[in-house]
All heavy atoms as a GROMACS GRO file, in nm:
protein
  635
    1MET      N    1   9.822  10.922   9.700
    1MET     CA    2   9.833  10.835   9.816
    1MET      C    3   9.703  10.755   9.829
    1MET      O    4   9.595  10.809   9.817
    1MET     CB    5   9.857  10.918   9.941
    1MET     CG    6   9.861  10.838  10.069
    1MET     SD    7  10.020  10.772  10.118
    1MET     CE    8  10.117  10.917  10.141
    2TYR      N    9   9.722  10.628   9.853
    2TYR     CA   10   9.607  10.538   9.871
    2TYR      C   11   9.624  10.460   9.999
    2TYR      O   12   9.736  10.442  10.048
    2TYR     CB   13   9.596  10.440   9.753
    2TYR     CG   14   9.554  10.509   9.626
    2TYR    CD1   15   9.649  10.561   9.540
    2TYR    CD2   16   9.421  10.522   9.593
    2TYR    CE1   17   9.612  10.627   9.423
    2TYR    CE2   18   9.382  10.586   9.477
    2TYR     CZ   19   9.478  10.639   9.392
    2TYR     OH   20   9.440  10.703   9.278
    3ILE      N   21   9.513  10.414  10.052
    3ILE     CA   22   9.514  10.329  10.172
    3ILE      C   23   9.456  10.194  10.135
    3ILE      O   24   9.346  10.186  10.078
    3ILE     CB   25   9.434  10.393  10.286
    3ILE    CG1   26   9.501  10.524  10.329
    3ILE    CG2   27   9.425  10.297  10.405
    3ILE    CD1   28   9.423  10.603  10.431
    4ALA      N   29   9.533  10.090  10.163
    4ALA     CA   30   9.483   9.953  10.146
    4ALA      C   31   9.428   9.906  10.280
    4ALA      O   32   9.498   9.910  10.381
    4ALA     CB   33   9.596   9.862  10.100
    5GLN      N   34   9.303   9.866  10.278
    5GLN     CA   35   9.238   9.814  10.399
    5GLN      C   36   9.224   9.663  10.379
    5GLN      O   37   9.156   9.618  10.287
    5GLN     CB   38   9.101   9.879  10.418
    5GLN     CG   39   9.112  10.029  10.433
    5GLN     CD   40   8.978  10.099  10.427
    5GLN    OE1   41   8.889  10.056  10.353
    5GLN    NE2   42   8.965  10.206  10.501
    6ILE      N   43   9.290   9.588  10.465
    6ILE     CA   44   9.300   9.443  10.446
    6ILE      C   45   9.243   9.372  10.568
    6ILE      O   46   9.286   9.396  10.681
    6ILE     CB   47   9.448   9.403  10.426
    6ILE    CG1   48   9.509   9.483  10.311
    6ILE    CG2   49   9.460   9.253  10.404
    6ILE    CD1   50   9.660   9.490  10.314
    7ASN      N   51   9.144   9.286  10.544
    7ASN     CA   52   9.086   9.202  10.650
    7ASN      C   53   9.131   9.059  10.625
    7ASN      O   54   9.104   9.004  10.518
    7ASN     CB   55   8.934   9.211  10.648
    7ASN     CG   56   8.886   9.345  10.697
    7ASN    OD1   57   8.900   9.376  10.814
    7ASN    ND2   58   8.833   9.426  10.607
    8ILE      N   59   9.199   9.003  10.724
    8ILE     CA   60   9.252   8.867  10.712
    8ILE      C   61   9.180   8.778  10.813
    8ILE      O   62   9.172   8.813  10.932
    8ILE     CB   63   9.404   8.866  10.739
    8ILE    CG1   64   9.475   8.961  10.642
    8ILE    CG2   65   9.460   8.724  10.729
    8ILE    CD1   66   9.620   8.991  10.678
    9THR      N   67   9.128   8.667  10.766
    9THR     CA   68   9.061   8.572  10.855
    9THR      C   69   9.107   8.431  10.824
    9THR      O   70   9.156   8.402  10.714
    9THR     CB   71   8.907   8.576  10.838
    9THR    OG1   72   8.875   8.552  10.703
    9THR    CG2   73   8.851   8.710  10.882
   10LEU      N   74   9.088   8.344  10.922
   10LEU     CA   75   9.115   8.203  10.898
   10LEU      C   76   9.012   8.150  10.799
   10LEU      O   77   8.896   8.192  10.799
   10LEU     CB   78   9.107   8.125  11.029
   10LEU     CG   79   9.217   8.156  11.132
   10LEU    CD1   80   9.184   8.091  11.265
   10LEU    CD2   81   9.352   8.108  11.080
   11LYS      N   82   9.054   8.057  10.715
   11LYS     CA   83   8.960   7.994  10.623
   11LYS      C   84   8.854   7.919  10.702
   11LYS      O   85   8.878   7.877  10.815
   11LYS     CB   86   9.034   7.899  10.529
   11LYS     CG   87   9.123   7.971  10.430
   11LYS     CD   88   9.190   7.873  10.336
   11LYS     CE   89   9.273   7.950  10.232
   11LYS     NZ   90   9.346   7.860  10.142
   12GLU      N   91   8.737   7.902  10.642
   12GLU     CA   92   8.626   7.836  10.709
   12GLU      C   93   8.662   7.696  10.758
   12GLU      O   94   8.612   7.650  10.858
   12GLU     CB   95   8.503   7.830  10.617
   12GLU     CG   96   8.437   7.965  10.595
   12GLU     CD   97   8.379   8.023  10.722
   12GLU    OE1   98   8.321   7.948  10.804
   12GLU    OE2   99   8.392   8.145  10.741
   13SER      N  100   8.750   7.629  10.686
   13SER     CA  101   8.786   7.491  10.722
   13SER      C  102   8.886   7.484  10.837
   13SER      O  103   8.915   7.376  10.887
   13SER     CB  104   8.844   7.420  10.599
   13SER     OG  105   8.960   7.489  10.555
   14VAL      N  106   8.939   7.599  10.880
   14VAL     CA  107   9.040   7.603  10.987
   14VAL      C  108   8.972   7.636  11.119
   14VAL      O  109   8.893   7.731  11.128
   14VAL     CB  110   9.149   7.708  10.955
   14VAL    CG1  111   9.250   7.718  11.068
   14VAL    CG2  112   9.218   7.673  10.824
   15LEU      N  113   9.004   7.558  11.222
   15LEU     CA  114   8.951   7.583  11.356
   15LEU      C  115   8.994   7.721  11.405
   15LEU      O  116   9.110   7.760  11.389
   15LEU     CB  117   9.003   7.474  11.452
   15LEU     CG  118   8.953   7.481  11.595
   15LEU    CD1  119   8.802   7.458  11.601
   15LEU    CD2  120   9.026   7.379  11.680
   16ASP      N  121   8.900   7.794  11.464
   16ASP     CA  122   8.926   7.930  11.513
   16ASP      C  123   8.904   7.932  11.664
   16ASP      O  124   8.796   7.968  11.712
   16ASP     CB  125   8.832   8.028  11.442
   16ASP     CG  126   8.854   8.173  11.484
   16ASP    OD1  127   8.941   8.199  11.570
   16ASP    OD2  128   8.784   8.259  11.431
   17PRO      N  129   9.006   7.894  11.744
   17PRO     CA  130   8.987   7.888  11.889
   17PRO      C  131   8.954   8.024  11.952
   17PRO      O  132   8.877   8.031  12.048
   17PRO     CB  133   9.120   7.833  11.941
   17PRO     CG  134   9.217   7.844  11.829
   17PRO     CD  135   9.138   7.854  11.702
   18GLN      N  136   9.008   8.131  11.898
   18GLN     CA  137   8.978   8.263  11.953
   18GLN      C  138   8.831   8.298  11.927
   18GLN      O  139   8.761   8.351  12.013
   18GLN     CB  140   9.070   8.368  11.894
   18GLN     CG  141   9.063   8.501  11.964
   18GLN     CD  142   9.166   8.600  11.912
   18GLN    OE1  143   9.238   8.575  11.816
   18GLN    NE2  144   9.174   8.715  11.977
   19GLY      N  145   8.784   8.266  11.807
   19GLY     CA  146   8.644   8.289  11.776
   19GLY      C  147   8.552   8.206  11.864
   19GLY      O  148   8.447   8.254  11.910
   20GLN      N  149   8.590   8.081  11.890
   20GLN     CA  150   8.509   7.995  11.977
   20GLN      C  151   8.505   8.049  12.119
   20GLN      O  152   8.400   8.044  12.186
   20GLN     CB  153   8.562   7.852  11.975
   20GLN     CG  154   8.537   7.782  11.844
   20GLN     CD  155   8.589   7.640  11.845
   20GLN    OE1  156   8.672   7.603  11.928
   20GLN    NE2  157   8.540   7.560  11.751
   21THR      N  158   8.617   8.103  12.167
   21THR     CA  159   8.622   8.161  12.301
   21THR      C  160   8.530   8.283  12.310
   21THR      O  161   8.455   8.298  12.407
   21THR     CB  162   8.767   8.201  12.337
   21THR    OG1  163   8.848   8.084  12.333
   21THR    CG2  164   8.774   8.264  12.474
   22VAL      N  165   8.532   8.366  12.210
   22VAL     CA  166   8.443   8.483  12.208
   22VAL      C  167   8.297   8.437  12.203
   22VAL      O  168   8.210   8.491  12.272
   22VAL     CB  169   8.477   8.575  12.088
   22VAL    CG1  170   8.372   8.684  12.074
   22VAL    CG2  171   8.615   8.636  12.104
   23MET      N  172   8.271   8.334  12.123
   23MET     CA  173   8.134   8.281  12.112
   23MET      C  174   8.085   8.231  12.247
   23MET      O  175   7.971   8.260  12.287
   23MET     CB  176   8.133   8.169  12.008
   23MET     CG  177   7.998   8.114  11.978
   23MET     SD  178   7.901   8.232  11.886
   23MET     CE  179   7.740   8.161  11.900
   24LYS      N  180   8.169   8.158  12.319
   24LYS     CA  181   8.130   8.108  12.451
   24LYS      C  182   8.103   8.224  12.547
   24LYS      O  183   8.008   8.221  12.624
   24LYS     CB  184   8.238   8.016  12.508
   24LYS     CG  185   8.244   7.881  12.442
   24LYS     CD  186   8.355   7.797  12.501
   24LYS     CE  187   8.369   7.666  12.423
   24LYS     NZ  188   8.484   7.586  12.469
   25ALA      N  189   8.189   8.326  12.541
   25ALA     CA  190   8.169   8.442  12.628
   25ALA      C  191   8.038   8.513  12.596
   25ALA      O  192   7.964   8.553  12.686
   25ALA     CB  193   8.287   8.539  12.614
   26LEU      N  194   8.008   8.527  12.467
   26LEU     CA  195   7.882   8.591  12.428
   26LEU      C  196   7.762   8.511  12.476
   26LEU      O  197   7.664   8.567  12.527
   26LEU     CB  198   7.878   8.609  12.276
   26LEU     CG  199   7.973   8.715  12.220
   26LEU    CD1  200   7.977   8.706  12.068
   26LEU    CD2  201   7.931   8.854  12.264
   27ASN      N  202   7.769   8.379  12.460
   27ASN     CA  203   7.659   8.295  12.508
   27ASN      C  204   7.643   8.310  12.659
   27ASN      O  205   7.531   8.315  12.710
   27ASN     CB  206   7.682   8.149  12.470
   27ASN     CG  207   7.654   8.124  12.323
   27ASN    OD1  208   7.580   8.196  12.259
   27ASN    ND2  209   7.716   8.020  12.269
   28GLY      N  210   7.756   8.317  12.731
   28GLY     CA  211   7.752   8.336  12.875
   28GLY      C  212   7.691   8.469  12.916
   28GLY      O  213   7.636   8.484  13.025
   29MET      N  214   7.700   8.568  12.827
   29MET     CA  215   7.643   8.700  12.853
   29MET      C  216   7.497   8.707  12.810
   29MET      O  217   7.433   8.811  12.822
   29MET     CB  218   7.722   8.806  12.775
   29MET     CG  219   7.867   8.819  12.819
   29MET     SD  220   7.968   8.919  12.705
   29MET     CE  221   7.875   9.068  12.690
   30GLY      N  222   7.446   8.596  12.757
   30GLY     CA  223   7.307   8.594  12.714
   30GLY      C  224   7.286   8.647  12.574
   30GLY      O  225   7.173   8.668  12.530
   31GLU      N  226   7.392   8.667  12.501
   31GLU     CA  227   7.382   8.717  12.362
   31GLU      C  228   7.360   8.599  12.268
   31GLU      O  229   7.448   8.561  12.189
   31GLU     CB  230   7.508   8.796  12.324
   31GLU     CG  231   7.534   8.917  12.409
   31GLU     CD  232   7.433   9.028  12.388
   31GLU    OE1  233   7.356   9.025  12.290
   31GLU    OE2  234   7.430   9.120  12.471
   32THR      N  235   7.246   8.538  12.277
   32THR     CA  236   7.219   8.415  12.204
   32THR      C  237   7.185   8.436  12.056
   32THR      O  238   7.174   8.340  11.982
   32THR     CB  239   7.103   8.339  12.272
   32THR    OG1  240   6.989   8.426  12.276
   32THR    CG2  241   7.142   8.296  12.413
   33GLN      N  242   7.171   8.561  12.016
   33GLN     CA  243   7.142   8.587  11.875
   33GLN      C  244   7.264   8.569  11.787
   33GLN      O  245   7.253   8.557  11.665
   33GLN     CB  246   7.082   8.728  11.857
   33GLN     CG  247   7.182   8.842  11.865
   33GLN     CD  248   7.221   8.880  12.009
   33GLN    OE1  249   7.196   8.808  12.104
   33GLN    NE2  250   7.284   8.995  12.025
   34VAL      N  251   7.383   8.565  11.845
   34VAL     CA  252   7.507   8.546  11.768
   34VAL      C  253   7.522   8.398  11.737
   34VAL      O  254   7.525   8.314  11.828
   34VAL     CB  255   7.630   8.599  11.846
   34VAL    CG1  256   7.757   8.576  11.765
   34VAL    CG2  257   7.612   8.746  11.879
   35LYS      N  258   7.532   8.364  11.610
   35LYS     CA  259   7.538   8.224  11.569
   35LYS      C  260   7.679   8.175  11.541
   35LYS      O  261   7.706   8.056  11.544
   35LYS     CB  262   7.450   8.201  11.446
   35LYS     CG  263   7.305   8.228  11.472
   35LYS     CD  264   7.252   8.137  11.582
   35LYS     CE  265   7.108   8.170  11.615
   35LYS     NZ  266   7.068   8.117  11.746
   36ASP      N  267   7.773   8.266  11.511
   36ASP     CA  268   7.910   8.224  11.485
   36ASP      C  269   8.002   8.346  11.498
   36ASP      O  270   7.959   8.459  11.474
   36ASP     CB  271   7.923   8.166  11.345
   36ASP     CG  272   8.058   8.098  11.323
   36ASP    OD1  273   8.120   8.053  11.422
   36ASP    OD2  274   8.103   8.091  11.207
   37VAL      N  275   8.124   8.320  11.538
   37VAL     CA  276   8.224   8.427  11.549
   37VAL      C  277   8.351   8.378  11.482
   37VAL      O  278   8.399   8.268  11.510
   37VAL     CB  279   8.254   8.462  11.697
   37VAL    CG1  280   8.364   8.567  11.705
   37VAL    CG2  281   8.130   8.509  11.768
   38ARG      N  282   8.406   8.458  11.395
   38ARG     CA  283   8.537   8.433  11.336
   38ARG      C  284   8.622   8.555  11.368
   38ARG      O  285   8.584   8.668  11.337
   38ARG     CB  286   8.530   8.414  11.184
   38ARG     CG  287   8.438   8.302  11.137
   38ARG     CD  288   8.489   8.167  11.170
   38ARG     NE  289   8.607   8.134  11.090
   38ARG     CZ  290   8.672   8.020  11.100
   38ARG    NH1  291   8.634   7.929  11.189
   38ARG    NH2  292   8.777   7.997  11.025
   39VAL      N  293   8.735   8.534  11.431
   39VAL     CA  294   8.824   8.644  11.468
   39VAL      C  295   8.937   8.651  11.367
   39VAL      O  296   8.995   8.548  11.330
   39VAL     CB  297   8.879   8.625  11.611
   39VAL    CG1  298   8.982   8.731  11.644
   39VAL    CG2  299   8.765   8.626  11.712
   40GLY      N  300   8.967   8.772  11.323
   40GLY     CA  301   9.075   8.791  11.226
   40GLY      C  302   9.158   8.910  11.263
   40GLY      O  303   9.163   8.951  11.379
   41LYS      N  304   9.224   8.964  11.163
   41LYS     CA  305   9.305   9.083  11.188
   41LYS      C  306   9.285   9.183  11.074
   41LYS      O  307   9.249   9.146  10.962
   41LYS     CB  308   9.453   9.048  11.204
   41LYS     CG  309   9.511   8.969  11.089
   41LYS     CD  310   9.650   8.919  11.124
   41LYS     CE  311   9.696   8.818  11.018
   41LYS     NZ  312   9.824   8.758  11.050
   42TYR      N  313   9.308   9.308  11.108
   42TYR     CA  314   9.291   9.417  11.013
   42TYR      C  315   9.426   9.486  10.995
   42TYR      O  316   9.493   9.518  11.094
   42TYR     CB  317   9.188   9.517  11.066
   42TYR     CG  318   9.174   9.642  10.983
   42TYR    CD1  319   9.107   9.639  10.862
   42TYR    CD2  320   9.229   9.762  11.026
   42TYR    CE1  321   9.095   9.754  10.785
   42TYR    CE2  322   9.218   9.877  10.950
   42TYR     CZ  323   9.150   9.872  10.830
   42TYR     OH  324   9.139   9.985  10.754
   43VAL      N  325   9.466   9.504  10.872
   43VAL     CA  326   9.593   9.571  10.841
   43VAL      C  327   9.562   9.686  10.746
   43VAL      O  328   9.484   9.670  10.651
   43VAL     CB  329   9.692   9.474  10.773
   43VAL    CG1  330   9.822   9.545  10.739
   43VAL    CG2  331   9.720   9.353  10.863
   44GLU      N  332   9.622   9.800  10.773
   44GLU     CA  333   9.604   9.916  10.686
   44GLU      C  334   9.741   9.960  10.637
   44GLU      O  335   9.833   9.978  10.716
   44GLU     CB  336   9.535  10.027  10.765
   44GLU     CG  337   9.489  10.142  10.682
   44GLU     CD  338   9.404  10.239  10.762
   44GLU    OE1  339   9.286  10.208  10.786
   44GLU    OE2  340   9.458  10.343  10.802
   45LEU      N  341   9.755   9.974  10.506
   45LEU     CA  342   9.880  10.017  10.446
   45LEU      C  343   9.859  10.150  10.375
   45LEU      O  344   9.764  10.163  10.297
   45LEU     CB  345   9.929   9.915  10.342
   45LEU     CG  346   9.948   9.770  10.385
   45LEU    CD1  347   9.980   9.684  10.262
   45LEU    CD2  348  10.059   9.760  10.487
   46GLN      N  349   9.947  10.245  10.399
   46GLN     CA  350   9.946  10.369  10.321
   46GLN      C  351  10.044  10.348  10.206
   46GLN      O  352  10.162  10.318  10.229
   46GLN     CB  353   9.988  10.488  10.407
   46GLN     CG  354   9.886  10.524  10.511
   46GLN     CD  355   9.924  10.651  10.586
   46GLN    OE1  356  10.021  10.718  10.554
   46GLN    NE2  357   9.846  10.683  10.687
   47LEU      N  358   9.994  10.363  10.086
   47LEU     CA  359  10.073  10.333   9.967
   47LEU      C  360  10.094  10.460   9.886
   47LEU      O  361   9.998  10.528   9.851
   47LEU     CB  362  10.002  10.227   9.882
   47LEU     CG  363   9.981  10.093   9.952
   47LEU    CD1  364   9.881  10.010   9.874
   47LEU    CD2  365  10.112  10.020   9.968
   48ASN      N  366  10.217  10.486   9.853
   48ASN     CA  367  10.251  10.601   9.771
   48ASN      C  368  10.248  10.559   9.624
   48ASN      O  369  10.352  10.542   9.562
   48ASN     CB  370  10.388  10.657   9.811
   48ASN     CG  371  10.416  10.790   9.747
   48ASN    OD1  372  10.324  10.859   9.704
   48ASN    ND2  373  10.542  10.826   9.739
   49GLU      N  374  10.129  10.538   9.573
   49GLU     CA  375  10.108  10.497   9.433
   49GLU      C  376  10.032  10.607   9.361
   49GLU      O  377   9.962  10.687   9.422
   49GLU     CB  378  10.031  10.365   9.426
   49GLU     CG  379  10.104  10.247   9.486
   49GLU     CD  380  10.216  10.194   9.398
   49GLU    OE1  381  10.244  10.252   9.291
   49GLU    OE2  382  10.278  10.095   9.439
   50THR      N  383  10.042  10.608   9.229
   50THR     CA  384   9.978  10.714   9.151
   50THR      C  385   9.840  10.675   9.099
   50THR      O  386   9.767  10.761   9.049
   50THR     CB  387  10.066  10.753   9.031
   50THR    OG1  388  10.095  10.636   8.955
   50THR    CG2  389  10.197  10.816   9.079
   51SER      N  390   9.804  10.547   9.110
   51SER     CA  391   9.670  10.506   9.066
   51SER      C  392   9.615  10.398   9.158
   51SER      O  393   9.692  10.327   9.226
   51SER     CB  394   9.675  10.452   8.922
   51SER     OG  395   9.735  10.324   8.920
   52GLN      N  396   9.485  10.387   9.159
   52GLN     CA  397   9.419  10.285   9.241
   52GLN      C  398   9.459  10.146   9.196
   52GLN      O  399   9.479  10.056   9.277
   52GLN     CB  400   9.268  10.304   9.235
   52GLN     CG  401   9.194  10.209   9.328
   52GLN     CD  402   9.051  10.249   9.349
   52GLN    OE1  403   9.009  10.356   9.309
   52GLN    NE2  404   8.975  10.163   9.412
   53SER      N  405   9.474  10.130   9.065
   53SER     CA  406   9.513  10.000   9.012
   53SER      C  407   9.652   9.960   9.061
   53SER      O  408   9.673   9.845   9.102
   53SER     CB  409   9.510  10.007   8.859
   53SER     OG  410   9.562   9.890   8.804
   54ASP      N  411   9.747  10.053   9.058
   54ASP     CA  412   9.882  10.023   9.107
   54ASP      C  413   9.880   9.995   9.258
   54ASP      O  414   9.952   9.907   9.306
   54ASP     CB  415   9.978  10.138   9.077
   54ASP     CG  416  10.013  10.146   8.929
   54ASP    OD1  417   9.989  10.049   8.856
   54ASP    OD2  418  10.064  10.254   8.888
   55ALA      N  419   9.799  10.069   9.331
   55ALA     CA  420   9.789  10.046   9.476
   55ALA      C  421   9.734   9.906   9.505
   55ALA      O  422   9.784   9.836   9.592
   55ALA     CB  423   9.699  10.152   9.539
   56GLU      N  424   9.635   9.865   9.426
   56GLU     CA  425   9.578   9.731   9.446
   56GLU      C  426   9.680   9.623   9.412
   56GLU      O  427   9.692   9.523   9.484
   56GLU     CB  428   9.452   9.713   9.362
   56GLU     CG  429   9.382   9.582   9.390
   56GLU     CD  430   9.244   9.574   9.328
   56GLU    OE1  431   9.190   9.678   9.286
   56GLU    OE2  432   9.190   9.463   9.322
   57LYS      N  433   9.755   9.644   9.306
   57LYS     CA  434   9.859   9.546   9.270
   57LYS      C  435   9.965   9.536   9.378
   57LYS      O  436  10.007   9.426   9.415
   57LYS     CB  437   9.924   9.585   9.136
   57LYS     CG  438   9.836   9.562   9.017
   57LYS     CD  439   9.904   9.612   8.890
   57LYS     CE  440   9.808   9.605   8.772
   57LYS     NZ  441   9.866   9.668   8.652
   58SER      N  442  10.009   9.649   9.433
   58SER     CA  443  10.110   9.648   9.539
   58SER      C  444  10.057   9.580   9.664
   58SER      O  445  10.125   9.497   9.725
   58SER     CB  446  10.153   9.791   9.573
   58SER     OG  447  10.223   9.848   9.466
   59ALA      N  448   9.936   9.614   9.704
   59ALA     CA  449   9.878   9.556   9.825
   59ALA      C  450   9.859   9.405   9.809
   59ALA      O  451   9.886   9.328   9.902
   59ALA     CB  452   9.746   9.624   9.858
   60THR      N  453   9.814   9.364   9.692
   60THR     CA  454   9.795   9.220   9.667
   60THR      C  455   9.929   9.147   9.677
   60THR      O  456   9.939   9.041   9.739
   60THR     CB  457   9.732   9.199   9.528
   60THR    OG1  458   9.604   9.262   9.527
   60THR    CG2  459   9.717   9.051   9.497
   61ARG      N  460  10.031   9.204   9.617
   61ARG     CA  461  10.164   9.143   9.621
   61ARG      C  462  10.214   9.133   9.766
   61ARG      O  463  10.264   9.028   9.808
   61ARG     CB  464  10.262   9.225   9.537
   61ARG     CG  465  10.400   9.164   9.525
   61ARG     CD  466  10.494   9.246   9.438
   61ARG     NE  467  10.513   9.382   9.487
   61ARG     CZ  468  10.462   9.491   9.430
   61ARG    NH1  469  10.393   9.482   9.317
   61ARG    NH2  470  10.483   9.610   9.482
   62ILE      N  471  10.196   9.238   9.845
   62ILE     CA  472  10.240   9.238   9.985
   62ILE      C  473  10.162   9.134  10.066
   62ILE      O  474  10.219   9.062  10.148
   62ILE     CB  475  10.224   9.379  10.045
   62ILE    CG1  476  10.327   9.473   9.980
   62ILE    CG2  477  10.241   9.377  10.196
   62ILE    CD1  478  10.302   9.620  10.007
   63CYS      N  479  10.032   9.126  10.041
   63CYS     CA  480   9.951   9.025  10.111
   63CYS      C  481  10.003   8.885  10.080
   63CYS      O  482  10.020   8.803  10.172
   63CYS     CB  483   9.804   9.036  10.069
   63CYS     SG  484   9.718   9.174  10.142
   64GLU      N  485  10.025   8.857   9.954
   64GLU     CA  486  10.061   8.722   9.914
   64GLU      C  487  10.205   8.686   9.952
   64GLU      O  488  10.236   8.569   9.973
   64GLU     CB  489  10.036   8.704   9.765
   64GLU     CG  490   9.886   8.711   9.737
   64GLU     CD  491   9.849   8.707   9.590
   64GLU    OE1  492   9.941   8.699   9.505
   64GLU    OE2  493   9.729   8.713   9.562
   65LYS      N  494  10.293   8.787   9.963
   65LYS     CA  495  10.432   8.759   9.999
   65LYS      C  496  10.456   8.758  10.150
   65LYS      O  497  10.544   8.690  10.198
   65LYS     CB  498  10.526   8.862   9.936
   65LYS     CG  499  10.550   8.841   9.790
   65LYS     CD  500  10.656   8.939   9.741
   65LYS     CE  501  10.697   8.907   9.599
   65LYS     NZ  502  10.800   9.001   9.552
   66LEU      N  503  10.378   8.839  10.226
   66LEU     CA  504  10.410   8.858  10.367
   66LEU      C  505  10.293   8.844  10.463
   66LEU      O  506  10.301   8.772  10.561
   66LEU     CB  507  10.473   8.997  10.387
   66LEU     CG  508  10.509   9.032  10.532
   66LEU    CD1  509  10.623   8.946  10.582
   66LEU    CD2  510  10.544   9.179  10.543
   67LEU      N  511  10.184   8.912  10.435
   67LEU     CA  512  10.081   8.928  10.538
   67LEU      C  513   9.989   8.808  10.556
   67LEU      O  514   9.938   8.787  10.666
   67LEU     CB  515   9.996   9.052  10.507
   67LEU     CG  516  10.070   9.186  10.506
   67LEU    CD1  517   9.974   9.297  10.467
   67LEU    CD2  518  10.132   9.212  10.641
   68VAL      N  519   9.966   8.733  10.449
   68VAL     CA  520   9.866   8.628  10.453
   68VAL      C  521   9.931   8.492  10.435
   68VAL      O  522  10.009   8.472  10.342
   68VAL     CB  523   9.760   8.651  10.343
   68VAL    CG1  524   9.658   8.539  10.343
   68VAL    CG2  525   9.694   8.786  10.360
   69ASN      N  526   9.898   8.401  10.526
   69ASN     CA  527   9.939   8.262  10.510
   69ASN      C  528   9.828   8.193  10.430
   69ASN      O  529   9.725   8.155  10.485
   69ASN     CB  530   9.956   8.196  10.646
   69ASN     CG  531   9.996   8.050  10.636
   69ASN    OD1  532   9.985   7.989  10.529
   69ASN    ND2  533  10.040   7.994  10.746
   70SER      N  534   9.848   8.179  10.301
   70SER     CA  535   9.741   8.132  10.212
   70SER      C  536   9.697   7.988  10.238
   70SER      O  537   9.592   7.946  10.189
   70SER     CB  538   9.784   8.147  10.066
   70SER     OG  539   9.896   8.065  10.040
   71VAL      N  540   9.774   7.915  10.317
   71VAL     CA  541   9.734   7.778  10.350
   71VAL      C  542   9.614   7.781  10.445
   71VAL      O  543   9.521   7.702  10.431
   71VAL     CB  544   9.851   7.701  10.413
   71VAL    CG1  545   9.808   7.564  10.462
   71VAL    CG2  546   9.967   7.691  10.314
   72ILE      N  547   9.615   7.875  10.541
   72ILE     CA  548   9.510   7.875  10.644
   72ILE      C  549   9.428   8.003  10.646
   72ILE      O  550   9.328   8.010  10.716
   72ILE     CB  551   9.569   7.850  10.784
   72ILE    CG1  552   9.668   7.960  10.822
   72ILE    CG2  553   9.632   7.712  10.792
   72ILE    CD1  554   9.712   7.956  10.967
   73GLU      N  555   9.470   8.107  10.573
   73GLU     CA  556   9.401   8.235  10.581
   73GLU      C  557   9.351   8.281  10.444
   73GLU      O  558   9.408   8.245  10.341
   73GLU     CB  559   9.495   8.344  10.636
   73GLU     CG  560   9.541   8.320  10.778
   73GLU     CD  561   9.644   8.422  10.825
   73GLU    OE1  562   9.732   8.461  10.744
   73GLU    OE2  563   9.637   8.461  10.943
   74SER      N  564   9.247   8.362  10.448
   74SER     CA  565   9.200   8.432  10.328
   74SER      C  566   9.193   8.580  10.363
   74SER      O  567   9.198   8.618  10.480
   74SER     CB  568   9.065   8.378  10.282
   74SER     OG  569   8.970   8.393  10.384
   75TYR      N  570   9.181   8.663  10.260
   75TYR     CA  571   9.177   8.806  10.287
   75TYR      C  572   9.085   8.878  10.191
   75TYR      O  573   9.057   8.829  10.082
   75TYR     CB  574   9.317   8.868  10.284
   75TYR     CG  575   9.382   8.874  10.147
   75TYR    CD1  576   9.378   8.990  10.070
   75TYR    CD2  577   9.447   8.764  10.095
   75TYR    CE1  578   9.438   8.996   9.946
   75TYR    CE2  579   9.507   8.768   9.969
   75TYR     CZ  580   9.502   8.884   9.896
   75TYR     OH  581   9.562   8.890   9.772
   76ARG      N  582   9.038   8.993  10.237
   76ARG     CA  583   8.960   9.085  10.154
   76ARG      C  584   9.036   9.217  10.153
   76ARG      O  585   9.085   9.261  10.256
   76ARG     CB  586   8.820   9.107  10.210
   76ARG     CG  587   8.729   8.988  10.190
   76ARG     CD  588   8.596   9.010  10.255
   76ARG     NE  589   8.622   9.012  10.400
   76ARG     CZ  590   8.557   9.086  10.486
   76ARG    NH1  591   8.460   9.162  10.449
   76ARG    NH2  592   8.588   9.086  10.614
   77LEU      N  593   9.043   9.277  10.039
   77LEU     CA  594   9.122   9.397  10.020
   77LEU      C  595   9.036   9.506   9.958
   77LEU      O  596   8.960   9.480   9.865
   77LEU     CB  597   9.240   9.364   9.927
   77LEU     CG  598   9.323   9.476   9.868
   77LEU    CD1  599   9.403   9.544   9.977
   77LEU    CD2  600   9.417   9.419   9.763
   78SER      N  601   9.046   9.626  10.014
   78SER     CA  602   8.983   9.740   9.948
   78SER      C  603   9.083   9.855   9.948
   78SER      O  604   9.166   9.869  10.039
   78SER     CB  605   8.852   9.780  10.016
   78SER     OG  606   8.875   9.819  10.148
   79ILE      N  607   9.075   9.934   9.844
   79ILE     CA  608   9.166  10.047   9.826
   79ILE      C  609   9.084  10.175   9.829
   79ILE      O  610   8.984  10.187   9.757
   79ILE     CB  611   9.241  10.038   9.691
   79ILE    CG1  612   9.315   9.904   9.676
   79ILE    CG2  613   9.335  10.157   9.673
   79ILE    CD1  614   9.433   9.887   9.770
   80VAL      N  615   9.125  10.269   9.913
   80VAL     CA  616   9.059  10.399   9.918
   80VAL      C  617   9.164  10.507   9.900
   80VAL      O  618   9.280  10.491   9.935
   80VAL     CB  619   8.981  10.420  10.049
   80VAL    CG1  620   8.870  10.319  10.063
   80VAL    CG2  621   9.073  10.413  10.169
   81GLN      N  622   9.121  10.617   9.844
   81GLN     CA  623   9.213  10.730   9.824
   81GLN      C  624   9.228  10.805   9.955
   81GLN      O  625   9.129  10.832  10.023
   81GLN     CB  626   9.162  10.822   9.715
   81GLN     CG  627   9.267  10.919   9.668
   81GLN     CD  628   9.233  10.978   9.532
   81GLN    OE1  629   9.120  10.968   9.486
   81GLN    NE2  630   9.330  11.037   9.468
   82ALA      N  631   9.352  10.837   9.992
   82ALA     CA  632   9.378  10.908  10.118
   82ALA      C  633   9.351  11.056  10.101
   82ALA      O  634   9.354  11.111   9.996
   82ALA     CB  635   9.521  10.885  10.162
   0.00000   0.00000   0.00000
């Protein structure tokens, strides 16, 4: 059993209104050390695969077919053994 940990964010060229709202709130709180905020989503999949390589292939396929809109989003994937 493996766990795919997937972080999905908007591409840098895409406006991130949620990130801008968080940035404004942080500035309002006096947290001026924060220079940028990008808000994304985290997805975790439990995969019943026999190897890390197969788990990565399955997770990549699922990301590209369903979870990630490749026009506006990018993702980072890591596989850990459960």
